[in-house]
N, C-alpha and C positions, 0 to 999 in steps of 0.2 A: 411437493409439500403436502400431499394429501393427508398424511397422518397428523401433520402439524395444524391442519385447518379444523380439527375437532374442537369441541367446547374447551374454553380456557380455564374452567374451574379446576384449581389446583395445579395448573400447568405453570411452571416457573421458567422452563427453558424449551424453546422450539428449535427446529433445525431445518435446513434446506440444503440439498445437495444436487448438483447437476454437473455433467461433463460437457465442456464446450470444445468441439473439435476445431482444428486450425481453420481460420477463415470464418468461423461462426461468430456473429456479433451479438452481444447481450443487449438488453434495452439501453437506450441512450441515457436515460435518467432513472435512478431508483430512488424511491422516497423512503425516508426514515419515518418512524412512528413515534408518537409521544410517549408510549408506554414500554417500548422495547429498545434496549441497546443491541448492537450487532457486533459480532466478532467475525470478520471476513478472512477466510483462510483457503489456501489451495494446497491439496496434497501433491499435486503435480502441476508443473508450469508456473508462470509468473503473472501477477496481476499488477495493474496500475490503477489506484483508486483516486478519484478526483472529488474534492469538495470545493466550496467557495473559498476555503482557507488555504488550500494547497493540494499537492499531489504526493502520493505515497507509492513506492514500488515494493512489492512483496514477492521475494523468492520463496521457495517451498517451505523454509523453516521459519518464516515470519508470518504474522497476521496483522490486520489493522483493526483497532477498536474504534467503533463509530458510536458515540453517545446518542441517546434518543433524540429525535427531532431533526437530524442532519440528513439532507438529501445528498446523493453522491452518484457518480457514474464509474463504470469499470471498463478498462481496456485489457485485452488478453495478449499474452506472448506465447505463441505455440498452442499446443493442446493443454487445456486447463481443467483440472478436476476440482471444482469449487465446492467447499464444504463450509457452511455458515452456521453460527449459533445466534439465536435471538434470546436475550436474557431480560427478564422483567426489570424495569427501571429500579425498583427498590433493592434488587440484588446486584448492585453495581460493583465494579472493581474500584480501585483508588483513582482511576483515571477520569478526568473531567472533560478532556478534549480529545479530538482524534489523534491517534498515535500509532506508529508501527511498534509491535511488541514481539518479543521472542516467544516461540512456541516450543515448550519442553517436550521431550518424548512422551511424558505422561499426558500432557494436555492434548497432544496430537491424537493419542489413542482415545481419549475421552470425546474429542470432537467426532472422530470416526464412529465410535460406538453410539453416540447420541444420534448421528445421522441415520444409523441403521434402525434405531428405535422410532425416531420421528419426533417425539415430544416427551418431556419428562414431567411426570405428575407426582406430587408428593403424597397422593393417596396410595401409590404403589411403594412398598417399603424398599425394594431394590432400586427403583428409580430415584427415590428420595435420597438414598445413600450416594448414588452416582451424582446427583445434583450438588450435594454438599461438597464432594471432592472437587467438582468443577468450580464452585464458588471459592473454595480455598485457593485453587490455582489462579483464578481471576484476581484475587486480592494481592497476589505477589507478582503480577505481570511486570516485566522490565522492558523499558523502551529502548529503541535504537534510532540513530540519527538518519532516517531515510525519508524525511519530509522535505519537500521543495515548496516553501511558501510562495504564494502567487500575489503579485501586486494588483491593485484595483484601478489605479490611474490608467486611462485609456491608452496612452502612449507606451507606458511600461508593460501593460497587459499585451499590447500588440508586439512589443519586443520579445516578451516571454513566449508568445505563441510562435513567432518566427523562428526563434532559437530552438524550440522544441521540435518544430517541423523539419528544420535543416540545421542540425548541430554542427555540421562541417562548414557552414557558410561564414565568410569573413565578417568580423564584427562590424567593420565600417559599412558593409552592405546592409546588415541588419539594422543598424542605427539609422541609416538613410531611409529605409523602408518603414521604420517605426515613426519617423517624423520628429525626432528629438536628438539633441546633441548627447555625446557621452556624459558630459557633466550633468545634464538634466536627468538622464537615466540613472546615473550613479546616485544622485540625490534622492530620487524617488524610491529606488530599491532599498537604500539605507533606511529611509523613513517608514516604508510600508512592509518590508520583510525582515528588518533588523539584521540584514546581511549586506556586506559590500557587494558590488556588482561582480567582482572577481570570485568571491566566495559562492555567490549564487550560481555563476556559470560553472564552477567546478562541481557543485552539487548536481546541477542539471546534467552535466556530462556523466557523472557517476551513475545517476538513476537511469539514464539512457543506456549506459553500458550494462547495467544489471538486467534490463529488459532483453537486450540482445544476447547476453550470456545465457540467460534462462531459455531463450529460444534455440540455443545450440550453436551460436556463432562462435568463431575462434577469437582468442585474444588478439592475434595478429590483425585480423580484418577490422576489429573494433578500434584498435589503437590507430590504424591507418585512417579510418573514417573520421575519428575525432581529432586528428591533426597532431598526434604524438609522434616524436621523431623515431621512436622504437617501441616494441612491445614492453621492454623493461621499464621505460618511462611511464607507460600507462599502468603497469603493475605497481610501480612505486607510488603513484597517486592513489591507486585503489587501496594499498596497504596503509597509507597515511590516513585515509578517510575511515576505513572500516577495520583496520587492525589485522587484516589477513590478505593473502593473495587471492585472486579470483578462484583458483582451484580449491583452496582450503575453505573459502567462504561457502561455496556450494556443497561442500561435504558436511557442513556443520549440522 
């Protein structure tokens, strides 16, 4: 980020780019700032971004918008080429909360170009023009349903942690280890995530599958791990949730 650490007079967009090779762990917790929104994107590999509100999985054609002031952490799937934009708070998109967004081919090239430059300063006419195209793209960001809201109740949070660690584990085992009955967990999830337990579990499996697919695993192995009777049953679930088969989704 050396170019981005220069004086901020006139700087409206900063960037940060780094490649994490498989097995390399990023910092456990990354801190948001009061003055900068963040657009987190990977040109290669998949990211999982966690905040106190939930988890978001990002395949290569998606990004997550993090409004200013939000702390987060990142997990990697495979080799990841991370490319981020920091946008001054007054130049915001229409989004007020964390969300996964579609990255158009134009926005992707804008992110890559900005990372090559380092920071965009409106004192430079060419950089100023580039900034305004980015602002235009940010204003029309569209969201996709890749969020997994997380409960705060200790029993439900424990349940979510256990399911995420072992998605193939029998539900009765997870409930017993979380110290609550199914009825209690269902009530808490509905109240704290606005999803039924069944809906939350399906979303959790979907996001787990996205991470594994991005890491290069096969549909067959993922379907077996998640307890589906056949790969076609897993593909049907995937299509219901995201409107495409896994193969088409990662071609987008």
